[in-house]
Each structure stands twice: as C-alpha cells, then as structure tokens.
C-alpha positions as MATLAB code, in Angstrom:
seq = 'MSETKGSSELHGSEHEDHAKVEKVEVHQDEVLHNPELMNDAFEGENAEHSMGTWEAAKRHPWACFWAFMMCFTIVSFPRISTRYAAMHDNAQFWPPSVMESFDMFLNGNFVALPSFQKHYGVPDGKGGWVIPTRWQSALFQAGQCGAFVGVFLAGPVTNKLGYRYTTLFALVLMNATIFISFFANSLTLLTVGQALEGVPWGFFIANSPAYASEIVPISLRGACTATLQMSWSIGSIIVAGATYGFNKGTDEWSWRIPLALQWIFPTPLMILVWFAPESPWWLIRRGRKEEALRSIKRLGTNDPADAQRSLAMIERTVEIEANMGGAPTLLDLLKGTDLRRTIITCLMYASQNFAGNLIANQATYFFEQAGISPDRAFQLNLINSCLQFVANILSWFLTSWFGRRTIYLYGTATNITLLVILGICASIAQSSATNYAQAVLGILISFGYALSLGPISYTIIAETSSVRLRALSTGVGRAAYYVAEIPMIYLASQMLNTTGWNLAGKCGYVWAGTAVVCWVLAYFGLPEFKHRSYRELDILFNRKVPARQFKKTVIDVRDNE';
ca = [
     114.759  136.362   80.138;
     114.205  136.625   76.306;
     111.077  137.845   74.791;
     108.714  135.590   72.811;
     109.435  135.731   69.118;
     106.768  137.272   66.835;
     104.967  135.160   64.328;
     106.907  136.741   61.482;
     110.253  135.512   62.934;
     108.895  132.028   63.827;
     106.960  131.289   60.616;
     107.125  134.171   58.246;
     103.648  134.019   56.955;
     101.549  132.164   59.469;
      99.116  130.589   56.977;
     101.749  129.817   54.393;
     104.186  128.046   56.673;
     101.429  126.168   58.591;
     100.894  123.986   55.558;
     104.569  123.355   55.278;
     105.202  122.204   58.813;
     102.374  119.733   58.480;
     104.465  117.837   55.953;
     108.052  118.529   56.879;
     109.738  118.411   60.237;
     111.507  121.656   61.014;
     114.682  121.500   63.065;
     116.561  124.727   63.996;
     119.506  125.194   66.200;
     118.231  128.611   67.464;
     117.994  127.598   71.088;
     121.412  125.803   71.178;
     123.200  128.868   69.834;
     121.244  131.610   71.550;
     122.592  132.324   75.073;
     119.297  134.045   76.221;
     117.171  131.124   75.081;
     119.553  128.685   76.606;
     119.207  130.525   79.946;
     115.441  130.211   79.491;
     115.866  126.463   78.975;
     118.090  126.151   82.037;
     115.571  128.089   84.221;
     112.641  126.071   82.777;
     114.233  122.782   83.623;
     115.406  123.929   87.088;
     111.868  125.145   87.824;
     110.371  121.766   87.055;
     113.024  120.014   89.218;
     112.261  122.231   92.071;
     108.473  121.743   91.919;
     106.984  119.180   94.283;
     104.157  116.795   93.337;
     101.399  118.669   95.195;
     102.579  122.083   93.996;
     102.743  120.879   90.442;
      99.232  119.424   90.721;
      97.927  122.781   91.948;
      99.710  124.706   89.240;
      98.800  122.361   86.411;
      95.342  120.892   87.119;
      94.460  120.956   83.405;
      97.504  118.978   82.496;
      96.447  116.397   85.025;
      92.920  116.431   83.660;
      94.046  115.967   80.021;
      96.480  113.308   80.975;
      93.786  111.312   82.781;
      91.236  111.883   79.975;
      93.705  110.305   77.427;
      94.373  107.415   79.761;
      90.640  106.981   80.162;
      90.364  105.802   76.596;
      91.585  102.463   78.007;
      88.363  102.239   79.925;
      86.681  101.528   76.620;
      88.700   98.372   76.337;
      86.143   95.744   77.314;
      87.440   93.351   79.890;
      84.745   90.729   80.540;
      86.669   87.645   81.465;
      86.227   83.963   81.106;
      85.635   83.312   84.772;
      82.071   82.578   83.941;
      83.282   79.512   82.041;
      84.426   78.073   85.355;
      80.863   78.051   86.569;
      79.348   75.870   83.804;
      80.072   72.235   83.262;
      80.118   72.466   79.460;
      82.838   75.141   79.267;
      85.794   72.879   79.367;
      88.532   74.421   77.234;
      89.553   77.684   78.885;
      90.356   77.842   82.624;
      88.398   80.128   84.912;
      89.599   83.670   85.065;
      92.928   83.143   83.337;
      91.897   85.253   80.429;
      91.112   88.190   82.653;
      94.842   88.754   82.831;
      95.277   88.232   79.075;
      91.988   89.177   77.475;
      91.179   92.813   77.249;
      88.321   92.179   74.961;
      84.614   91.485   75.283;
      84.297   87.910   74.184;
      85.588   85.556   76.791;
      82.455   85.683   78.853;
      80.220   84.706   76.023;
      81.375   81.191   75.374;
      79.927   80.046   78.756;
      76.633   81.917   78.701;
      73.901   79.339   78.241;
      72.047   81.614   75.753;
      75.187   82.275   73.655;
      76.007   78.565   73.615;
      72.527   77.553   72.516;
      72.609   80.307   69.743;
      76.058   79.499   68.387;
      77.134   76.156   69.870;
      76.835   72.517   69.023;
      75.280   69.759   71.241;
      77.694   68.489   73.831;
      76.069   64.998   74.102;
      74.799   65.734   77.682;
      71.743   67.653   76.815;
      73.569   71.034   76.600;
      75.449   73.156   74.080;
      79.077   74.072   73.788;
      81.107   76.468   71.610;
      83.739   74.514   69.667;
      87.252   75.041   70.972;
      88.546   76.381   67.668;
      86.026   79.167   67.874;
      86.775   79.864   71.561;
      90.400   80.284   70.593;
      89.474   82.492   67.689;
      87.263   84.756   69.873;
      89.919   85.010   72.545;
      92.733   85.845   70.062;
      90.913   88.084   67.503;
      91.156   91.269   69.592;
      94.841   90.750   70.388;
      95.624   90.318   66.687;
      93.815   93.460   65.872;
      95.573   95.336   68.650;
      98.942   94.003   67.487;
      98.313   95.646   64.095;
      97.013   98.808   65.811;
     100.126   99.384   67.991;
     102.404   99.176   64.943;
     100.256  101.630   63.048;
      99.954  104.071   65.987;
     103.591  105.272   65.881;
     103.812  106.347   62.305;
     100.210  107.817   62.282;
     100.908  109.737   65.487;
     104.197  111.097   64.171;
     102.260  112.377   61.126;
      98.960  113.655   62.741;
      99.821  114.138   66.460;
      98.278  112.477   69.528;
      95.005  114.461   69.301;
      93.918  113.608   65.755;
      95.183  110.082   65.990;
      93.043  109.475   69.054;
      90.034  111.001   67.390;
      90.535  108.770   64.415;
      90.801  105.740   66.648;
      87.655  106.671   68.519;
      85.693  107.101   65.327;
      86.969  103.741   64.204;
      85.996  102.216   67.556;
      82.470  103.452   67.222;
      82.223  102.019   63.664;
      83.662   98.561   64.495;
      81.433   98.042   67.472;
      78.465   97.820   64.988;
      80.022   94.695   63.488;
      80.191   92.840   66.816;
      76.820   94.047   68.047;
      74.889   92.973   64.892;
      76.972   89.854   64.207;
      74.791   86.807   63.469;
      77.575   84.309   63.311;
      80.765   83.384   65.135;
      82.736   84.288   62.017;
      81.340   87.861   61.991;
      81.714   88.237   65.706;
      85.379   87.176   65.417;
      85.948   89.692   62.574;
      84.314   92.365   64.612;
      86.546   91.721   67.581;
      89.638   91.759   65.403;
      88.720   95.114   63.888;
      87.900   96.533   67.254;
      91.393   95.652   68.346;
      92.910   98.108   65.933;
      91.767  101.241   67.712;
      92.510   99.467   71.031;
      96.175   99.273   69.840;
      96.178  103.049   69.078;
      94.816  103.840   72.571;
      97.323  101.661   74.518;
     100.237  102.958   72.430;
      99.426  106.634   72.680;
      97.997  107.129   76.198;
     101.149  106.756   78.240;
     103.199  108.804   75.781;
     100.772  111.663   75.652;
     100.378  111.714   79.458;
     104.133  111.773   80.027;
     104.680  114.696   77.685;
     102.105  117.209   79.015;
     102.840  117.200   82.745;
     105.758  118.459   84.723;
     108.514  116.058   85.835;
     107.133  115.510   89.338;
     103.669  114.481   87.956;
     104.848  112.057   85.325;
     104.701  109.090   87.681;
     101.167  109.729   89.067;
      99.675  110.650   85.668;
     101.014  107.723   83.745;
      99.975  105.463   86.570;
      96.312  106.448   85.933;
      96.515  104.115   82.963;
      96.412  101.245   85.272;
      93.545  102.862   87.202;
      91.646  103.118   83.921;
      91.986   99.333   83.522;
      90.505   99.032   87.041;
      87.665  101.315   86.248;
      86.791   99.302   83.166;
      87.076   96.149   85.183;
      84.545   97.414   87.701;
      82.139   98.423   84.976;
      82.567   95.002   83.247;
      82.254   93.120   86.567;
      78.981   94.891   87.314;
      77.656   94.266   83.811;
      78.694   90.637   84.058;
      77.016   90.204   87.372;
      73.823   91.846   86.059;
      73.514   89.795   82.954;
      74.927   86.370   83.957;
      71.449   84.892   84.354;
      70.227   86.136   80.974;
      68.473   83.586   78.740;
      68.230   85.461   75.478;
      70.608   87.079   72.983;
      70.457   90.396   74.843;
      72.598   88.877   77.696;
      75.595   89.230   75.396;
      74.488   91.931   72.972;
      73.810   94.538   75.725;
      77.314   94.238   77.210;
      78.652   94.710   73.623;
      76.440   97.783   73.281;
      77.896   99.160   76.477;
      81.101   99.909   74.584;
      79.307  102.748   72.898;
      79.126  104.619   76.190;
      82.689  105.834   75.970;
      83.813  106.808   72.485;
      81.492  109.695   71.664;
      81.983  111.610   74.920;
      85.666  111.029   74.678;
      85.683  112.356   71.109;
      84.210  115.586   72.322;
      86.743  115.968   75.018;
      89.684  114.960   72.785;
      88.490  117.569   70.266;
      89.178  120.336   72.880;
      92.356  118.717   74.309;
      95.712  120.534   73.695;
      98.219  118.818   71.475;
     101.537  117.738   73.089;
     103.868  120.760   72.948;
     106.689  118.276   72.333;
     105.094  116.932   69.140;
     104.359  120.457   68.018;
     107.953  121.624   68.543;
     109.145  118.576   66.515;
     106.866  119.799   63.727;
     108.282  123.314   63.993;
     105.008  124.843   65.303;
     106.326  126.960   68.073;
     103.419  129.323   68.467;
     100.937  126.447   68.796;
     103.298  124.740   71.230;
     103.348  127.915   73.346;
      99.551  127.994   73.409;
      99.490  124.313   74.483;
     101.877  125.038   77.310;
      99.602  127.884   78.480;
      96.570  125.727   78.288;
      98.230  123.014   80.273;
      98.603  125.368   83.304;
     101.598  127.697   82.764;
      99.789  130.986   82.752;
     102.725  133.316   83.363;
     104.105  134.283   79.930;
     107.659  134.242   81.219;
     107.286  130.701   82.615;
     105.613  129.489   79.416;
     108.535  130.847   77.426;
     110.995  129.059   79.728;
     109.081  125.804   79.276;
     109.044  126.295   75.518;
     112.815  126.848   75.449;
     113.419  123.773   77.577;
     111.309  121.615   75.273;
     112.847  123.065   72.189;
     116.401  122.495   73.500;
     115.728  118.820   74.209;
     114.047  118.283   70.756;
     116.903  119.969   68.961;
     119.499  117.836   70.792;
     117.642  114.739   69.797;
     117.224  116.028   66.205;
     120.956  116.455   65.886;
     121.285  112.744   66.683;
     118.978  111.636   63.885;
     116.408  112.817   61.339;
     112.789  111.815   60.961;
     111.943  108.912   63.273;
     111.575  105.421   61.841;
     111.042  101.950   63.273;
     114.607  101.032   62.464;
     115.871  103.851   64.635;
     114.603  101.836   67.639;
     117.261   99.216   66.957;
     120.160  101.636   66.513;
     122.799  102.862   68.952;
     121.701  103.696   72.538;
     118.065  103.654   71.383;
     118.263   99.873   71.154;
     118.878   99.721   74.957;
     115.886  101.841   75.512;
     113.694   99.786   73.252;
     114.776   96.595   75.034;
     113.813   98.152   78.442;
     110.469   99.178   77.082;
     109.686   95.751   75.602;
     110.788   93.948   78.717;
     108.553   96.163   80.908;
     105.620   95.388   78.688;
     106.395   91.700   78.369;
     107.027   91.223   82.096;
     103.413   92.246   82.823;
     102.656   88.642   81.671;
     105.225   87.122   83.939;
     105.618   89.113   87.063;
     102.179   88.790   88.662;
      99.587   89.914   86.228;
      98.650   86.415   85.114;
      97.488   85.252   88.544;
      96.399   88.741   89.877;
      92.823   88.171   88.968;
      92.372   84.486   89.815;
      90.880   85.018   93.296;
      87.398   84.124   91.996;
      88.696   80.853   90.720;
      89.928   79.800   94.055;
      86.706   80.806   95.718;
      84.744   78.666   93.221;
      87.094   75.820   94.042;
      86.046   76.354   97.610;
      82.428   75.738   96.739;
      81.323   79.360   96.555;
      78.220   79.863   94.329;
      78.380   81.544   90.969;
      76.559   84.586   92.156;
      78.903   85.070   95.132;
      81.906   84.468   92.836;
      80.732   87.383   90.634;
      80.261   89.546   93.666;
      83.806   88.761   94.722;
      84.973   89.667   91.235;
      83.368   93.106   91.628;
      84.952   93.550   95.149;
      88.351   92.494   93.761;
      88.065   95.009   90.960;
      87.248   97.737   93.545;
      90.199   96.800   95.580;
      92.368   97.149   92.510;
      90.962  100.679   91.984;
      91.886  101.582   95.572;
      95.374  100.186   95.057;
      95.806  102.232   91.855;
      94.968  105.447   93.814;
      97.472  104.559   96.514;
     100.021  104.045   93.762;
     100.004  107.768   92.968;
     101.379  108.477   96.389;
     103.896  105.573   96.040;
     105.297  107.093   92.812;
     105.807  110.440   94.612;
     107.589  108.849   97.494;
     109.776  106.220   95.887;
     111.699  105.699   92.589;
     110.536  103.719   89.665;
     113.264  101.124   90.026;
     112.625  100.764   93.799;
     108.892  100.234   93.314;
     109.361   97.690   90.544;
     111.990   95.655   92.364;
     110.174   95.605   95.715;
     106.849   95.045   94.143;
     108.166   92.048   92.154;
     109.918   90.666   95.223;
     106.625   90.902   97.163;
     104.722   89.100   94.462;
     107.310   86.351   94.286;
     106.964   85.781   97.987;
     103.193   85.649   97.795;
     103.307   83.353   94.743;
     105.586   80.882   96.553;
     103.280   80.887   99.571;
     100.353   80.286   97.219;
     102.176   77.263   95.834;
     102.800   75.936   99.305;
      99.133   76.317  100.291;
      98.192   74.285   97.213;
     100.833   71.580   97.892;
      99.710   70.605  101.435;
      96.622   68.565  102.331;
      93.660   70.502  100.964;
      90.658   71.587  103.051;
      88.242   74.532  103.090;
      90.770   76.545  104.991;
      93.568   76.111  102.382;
      91.153   76.980   99.596;
      90.180   80.210  101.318;
      93.837   80.854  102.067;
      94.556   80.583   98.311;
      91.706   82.854   97.562;
      93.005   85.515   99.959;
      96.457   85.163   98.489;
      94.959   85.672   95.020;
      93.346   88.955   96.292;
      96.566   90.041   97.855;
      98.641   89.390   94.650;
      95.976   91.284   92.618;
      96.164   94.182   95.132;
      99.866   94.196   95.106;
     100.087   94.180   91.337;
      97.645   97.084   91.067;
      99.646   98.984   93.746;
     103.114   98.604   92.256;
     103.997   96.563   89.190;
     101.042   97.580   87.052;
     101.127  101.322   87.375;
     104.928  101.725   87.560;
     105.383   99.639   84.435;
     103.410  102.324   82.462;
     105.419  105.054   84.044;
     108.707  103.390   83.088;
     107.471  102.653   79.570;
     106.403  106.352   79.088;
     109.805  107.646   80.305;
     112.326  105.260   78.732;
     112.349  106.211   75.077;
     113.601  109.498   73.598;
     110.921  112.064   72.807;
     111.728  111.702   69.060;
     110.889  108.008   69.124;
     108.347  107.790   71.888;
     105.238  107.174   69.770;
     107.046  104.405   67.891;
     108.596  102.941   71.033;
     105.401  102.590   73.101;
     103.771  100.863   70.150;
     106.547   98.344   69.614;
     106.733   97.758   73.362;
     102.980   96.893   73.425;
     103.588   94.550   70.513;
     106.099   92.760   72.593;
     103.380   92.337   75.286;
     101.123   90.550   72.757;
     103.989   88.355   71.580;
     104.681   87.312   75.155;
     100.979   86.829   75.805;
     100.273   84.274   73.105;
     102.275   81.344   74.536;
     101.254   82.340   78.089;
      97.570   81.852   77.176;
      98.302   78.187   76.407;
     100.587   77.654   79.344;
      98.121   79.187   81.819;
      95.220   77.231   80.488;
      97.157   73.973   80.670;
      98.184   74.718   84.222;
      94.743   75.519   85.606;
      92.436   73.464   83.395;
      91.075   70.345   85.084;
      91.585   68.464   81.770;
      95.159   69.772   81.507;
      97.890   69.795   84.211;
      95.346   70.813   86.928;
      97.887   72.511   89.020;
      95.512   74.942   90.570;
      97.382   77.031   93.254;
     100.618   75.198   92.494;
     100.930   77.418   89.376;
     102.245   79.995   91.889;
     105.555   78.101   91.729;
     105.737   78.652   87.918;
     104.747   82.338   88.085;
     107.131   82.864   90.886;
     109.944   81.424   88.722;
     109.144   83.720   85.804;
     108.901   86.676   88.191;
     112.349   85.950   89.500;
     113.668   86.228   85.985;
     111.953   89.573   85.686;
     113.449   90.751   88.947;
     116.969   89.720   87.955;
     116.712   91.515   84.570;
     115.301   94.599   86.224;
     118.029   94.646   88.868;
     120.831   94.745   86.307;
     119.047   96.557   83.476;
     116.314   98.892   84.811;
     117.673  102.446   85.449;
     116.079  104.957   87.857;
     114.163  107.636   85.936;
     112.525  109.590   88.773;
     113.268  113.365   88.920;
     115.098  113.218   85.479;
     114.226  115.483   82.650;
     114.114  113.979   79.152;
     117.356  115.817   78.321;
     119.057  114.242   81.337;
     117.810  110.773   80.316;
     119.083  111.236   76.739;
     122.498  112.152   78.170;
     122.593  109.207   80.623;
     121.769  106.759   77.919;
     124.242  108.361   75.457;
     126.922  108.089   78.059;
     125.985  104.418   78.568;
     125.751  104.928   82.258;
     125.027  101.438   84.042;
     121.542  101.095   85.223;
     122.437  101.021   88.916;
     124.402  104.308   88.523;
     121.575  106.461   86.955;
     120.480  107.788   90.286;
     123.927  108.773   91.448;
     125.137  110.422   88.241;
     125.071  114.176   88.169;
     124.069  115.849   84.953;
     124.883  119.597   84.651;
     122.024  121.736   83.433;
     124.290  123.182   80.754;
     125.199  119.846   79.144;
     123.915  119.505   75.608;
     125.492  116.277   74.467;
];
C-alpha cells in the first residue's frame, strides 16, 4: 500500500498550481507506471466489486445523500399537465393528459383555466373564452426549446467549472427566470419566460445522472441514478396537489401561485449544493488530486488507506481514457467506440417517448371518459402520482437484484403486453366496464414504467459513456429526447383528440408497436452494465464486445487497454 503523496509532489506550490489546473487539464502516467499505485488501483476496484448494496449504503451514506440531492433538482421542473384541458369544453386543441408525458413545464394547465382564458384568451363564440391554438403550441414548446439549448451548454460548462459550480449557476438562473413568468402580463412574455426557464432545466437533467453515477460505489450506481425518476414523481405529487388545490380558482392567482411555487426549491438547493463535494472523477481529470482525495473522504471513505486506493482506481481509469484522447469535445462523441456509446445513450433517452412513457399518465383521461367528475379526476391524478413514487422506491431493490439489460427488456415486454390489452379493450363494444378497465390499465402502465423503464433508463444513460465524455454525452442524449418528443406531441394529440383521429384507448396499438421497436433495438444493442467498473466498460467497448456478451466477458483487473 503506497503512501499519499505530499502537496509538494502533487502540485509544487499549492496556490500557484491551483490556478493552472483550473485552465489546463493535467494528465500524468504516474499510476500506470508505478507498481505500488497500480496495486492500490487493483485493490480499490476489487473492494468496490466485493461490496454489496446494503454494505455500500451503510459505508457511504453521504454519497447517497449528495447523489439524491443533485437528482432532487429535477423536482424543481414544474410538471403541471394539460389534463385540465380535458375537463373544459373550450379546450379543444390539446388532448387530455398527453402533455404530462411530454411537458415538464408549468404551462399546460393554464390554457384550460377559466380565469387564464378570460385574461389572455379570445371569445369562442359560445359565451366563453379560449387561448388561440398557436399560443397553446408556443407555451407547450417554449420550455423544451430552452431545455434543448441548456443540455448542449451543460457539457462544455460542466467540463470547465465542474458539476457543483455549474449546478449553482443553473439554480441562480432558475431563480431569476421565474420572475419573468410570474410577472408576465402577456402570452408573449409568459412564453419567453418559459423558454428561459428551460435553459437551467437542461443543465439539471444533463448533470444529475452523471454526478450521481460518479460519486457512489459500483453497487449503488443503479439505485442512486434511479432516484432521478423518483424526483420526477415527487415533483408530480407536488404539482398534482397544487393543481387540485387551485383548479377552481377564478382570479389570476390561480395560475400565478403555482408559478411562484417554483421558488420553493432553488434557494434551499443552492445552499446544499454549496456544501456538496465535487465529483472526484472531475477533479482528477483537472489534475487536482488533493481535492479529489478530500471529496472521496467526504463521500464516506474514512479510512486513509481505502481513500488512497479509491483515488488510485479513479486516476488509473482517467489516465487510460486520457491516453485515448485529449480534451473532450462534442465531436469526440461521434468517433470510434464512443459513437456506439453515444447511440446507446441517445436511444435510451429517445425510447422514453416510445416505450410506455407517453401513455403512462393517461389514466385520468380514461376516467374522465367514463364520466368521472373533474374533482375526482384530479384526485385520481394525485393517487396515480403517489403510486409512481412507490414504484420508484421499489425500483431501487429491482436494480440491486437484476441487471440493467434484464430490467429494460422485461419492463418493455410487460408494457407491450399491457398496451395491446388496452387496445383490445378500446376495440370491443364500449361500456362503463371497458372504460374502467382502460383506466386501470393506464394506471398499471404508469406503475410499470415508474418501476422499470423510467428509472433504469437513467441508470443506463449514466453508465454508458466514458468518464471523459460523460457531461457531454448526457447532454446530447437528452437533446435526442427532445428531438424525438416534438413529432410525438403532434402524433399523440391527433390520436387522442376528439377532433383528430379520436383513437382513445386504441392508441395502445400504436405505442405497443413503437415499444416493440425499442425492445428489438435493446435486445441486439443494449449491453449489461451491472457490476462493471468504468475501466471495465471502457475495455469492453474498445474490444467491440457484442452487447449480449458483455455479461459473460471476463476482464482482468490488471488490463489497462
């Protein structure tokens, strides 16, 4: 076991070199050519492999806390849906609840609120008011457009500043942009506010899974990255409660107060993030070994010898990747074996729009079709959100027991089956019983997605890319999600809208078909990442091992290729 190097060996003058490493990435081959440090790296990796999930959680509670805290930034993504539109005769453009699956942003609910329609709308010729469809579309898309910009900015900014300062910057930006939406006195300004809010949302969604995957031991990566989906559910519960509480409002506060609720999260999160440790992987890539060692200790490795072993393991992997390429750029995502990894990341993100997510939150729509009152429908929305939260917790155990590939394939197959049954229920003679059956199936699909496909997608996304390109890869992958989402918004609205194709539950056939495509692509292209260190994953991809052989391939702890 080697001794920790002194600050004079690592940096020379601590203050002098600190400024240098902020600007220039430092890559040294010390670990790869030092037998003692290599032994430390071997022992550090073997120790993580031998650690069970519960043991790792007990030994690294702070790592779990900081991973969850970073994922919790997703809760500040407002998720009020358009399901209210289904309950008012003059909301005719967007189908009920479809945008819950698409729309992360606090705007879809407003177009159907009577007070909002009267304030911003035009007469509908029936004694009421309606928001013009072009403005409905603008409000629904503004946030996604902003987030699309944010995810592309997140990678380069994170590579420069680190996860901690980038998240702080995004939270400050979030606080500032909420003011625009809250005080907006026109649809134009509200749309601009939503677009600007989307930029920090893009930062959050790109960085959260990457940070969580880098600060916890191998056995905890699945559960901690899966908390990202749970954060969506927490946000959904809060939004469902707020929507239910304000759905009868008659003045402007019925939509301004939900907007103001966004301020609940950024400031407390800024305080927490200020005290959060930076990812030791990012620090090592910047040549800041002493700071990386301190982060490792703060994350739960209290024994100095164990901390040094973990440091050597991280440095070994970073140096191996550094020898394959220099400073990371977006173009690197399209080169060599990194192209394969980028494709997997993009497909995982895009498949969330095809493999069950789009219909996962449509239970309220089917209840409304069965004649349930608007109040009861909102209550069911809250219940459905709570069930998703329960499913997300159960997914932690699922990721500990089964592999990523297994969960994704079986979860997709289950959703395909339920979607086909849903289509059959909608195809036979309709009655109150069939409508209730469709509603139950909608809840089951939602529960299944929150249990398997949703959480495991984020785990796969966080583990697929190389450490060197992770910040860039998660951002580009999320951009693929938005690209896939845009045409799906139109398709879903056409399928469910009574003025469109009016397929109702028959849309289950369509989504089952797209889910089959996702299943086939995953069967042939999705590797198994469970119990693999980042070094092992680099080697497996570099050897071009077929996806179905990842689990069986043995990688020696001494391999540095």
